[in-house]
C-alpha positions in Angstrom: 103.1 123.5 99.3 105.2 120.5 98.5 104.1 118.8 101.8 100.5 119.4 100.8 101.1 117.9 97.3 102.9 114.9 98.8 100.0 114.4 101.3 97.4 114.4 98.5 99.5 111.9 96.6 99.6 109.7 99.6 95.9 109.9 100.6 94.1 110.6 97.3 93.3 107.0 96.6 91.8 106.2 100.0 89.8 109.5 99.8 88.5 108.7 96.4 87.6 105.2 97.4 85.7 106.5 100.5 83.9 109.1 98.4 82.9 106.5 95.9 81.7 104.2 98.7 79.6 106.9 100.2 78.0 107.9 96.9 77.1 104.2 96.1 75.9 103.7 99.7 73.5 106.7 99.3 72.3 105.2 96.0 71.8 101.7 97.6 70.0 103.0 100.7 66.9 103.8 98.6 66.8 100.4 96.9 63.8 98.2 97.9 63.7 94.4 97.1 61.8 93.6 93.9 61.3 90.7 91.5 63.4 87.7 92.5 64.5 89.4 95.7 60.9 89.2 96.9 60.7 85.5 95.9 63.9 84.7 97.8 62.6 86.5 100.9 59.2 84.8 100.8 60.6 81.3 100.1 63.2 81.6 102.8 60.5 82.7 105.3 58.2 79.8 104.3 60.9 77.1 104.9 62.0 76.1 108.4 65.3 74.5 107.4 67.8 76.6 105.4 69.8 73.6 104.3 66.7 71.7 103.0 65.7 74.9 101.1 69.2 75.2 99.6 69.3 71.5 98.6 65.8 71.7 97.0 66.8 74.8 95.1 70.0 73.2 93.9 68.2 70.1 92.6 65.3 71.9 91.0 66.7 75.3 89.7 70.3 76.4 90.0 73.7 75.0 90.9 74.9 78.4 92.1 75.1 77.3 95.7 77.0 80.2 97.2 75.1 82.9 95.4 71.7 81.4 96.1 72.7 80.9 99.8 73.6 84.5 100.0 70.3 85.4 98.3 68.2 83.3 100.7 70.0 84.5 103.8 70.8 88.1 103.2 67.5 89.0 101.6 65.5 87.3 104.3 67.5 88.2 107.4 69.7 91.2 106.6 68.8 93.2 103.5 70.4 96.2 105.3 73.7 94.3 105.3 73.5 93.9 101.5 73.1 97.7 101.3 76.3 98.1 103.2 78.4 95.4 101.5 77.4 95.9 97.9 78.8 99.4 97.5 82.0 98.2 99.1 82.1 95.4 96.4 81.6 98.0 93.7 84.6 100.0 95.0 86.6 96.8 95.4 85.9 95.8 91.8 87.1 99.2 90.5 90.3 98.9 92.7 90.8 95.3 91.4 90.6 96.5 87.8 93.1 99.3 88.6 95.3 96.7 90.4 95.4 94.6 87.2 96.7 97.6 85.3 99.2 98.8 87.9 101.0 96.9 90.6 100.2 99.7 93.1 97.1 101.5 91.8 97.0 105.2 92.1 94.0 107.6 92.2 94.1 108.0 88.4 93.9 104.3 87.7 91.1 103.9 90.2 89.2 106.8 88.8 89.5 105.5 85.3 88.4 102.0 86.3 85.4 103.4 88.2 84.5 105.5 85.2 84.7 102.5 82.9 82.4 100.6 85.2 79.9 103.4 85.2 80.0 103.5 81.4 78.2 100.1 81.4 74.7 100.4 80.2 71.9 101.2 82.6 70.4 97.8 82.1 73.7 96.0 83.0 74.2 98.2 86.1 70.6 97.7 87.2 70.5 94.0 86.9 74.1 93.1 87.9 74.8 95.7 90.5 71.7 97.5 91.9 69.4 94.4 92.0 70.3 92.4 95.1 69.9 88.9 93.5 71.8 90.0 90.4 74.7 91.3 92.4 75.1 88.0 94.2 75.2 86.2 90.8 77.4 88.8 88.9 79.1 91.6 90.9 80.3 89.6 93.9 81.7 86.6 92.0 83.4 88.7 89.3 85.0 90.9 92.0 86.3 87.8 93.7 87.6 86.5 90.4 89.4 89.7 89.7 91.2 89.5 93.1 92.0 85.9 92.5 93.6 86.7 89.1 96.1 89.3 90.6 98.9 86.8 91.2 98.6 85.6 87.6 98.7 89.1 86.2 101.7 89.9 88.4 103.6 86.9 87.0 102.7 87.6 83.4 102.5 91.4 83.1 105.2 92.5 85.4 
């Protein structure tokens, strides 16, 4: 029995992360592009040169170069890839939040951070997570920022 308890303690975090990924993957698989997603797809298909398109968009609308490049490329060429990557980013964000709280996050910290993320309002989750364009502008950069902050939290909190 002790061996089983130790095994669960060792593997509970990866199991929870895998289950969360599968649940979010199933939710994402039904998503169809809408609103700005469709505009990015149509605009990317209408232009021959990706870099010219990106430069025009930068000068006329938004300076978010990386996010708009992801929007133009993934929405036009590989929407299926967004459906695979976005759930992984959601799980990574929950892990990154747990990692800020604990140097070595356990299943409890991950579960709590995942629950806190899911407590965000439906409008926030819809526009910042389940909408492809919104996820490029909000979920992906914030997840990257949380990972980038880990060394600073390690220096100041531990």
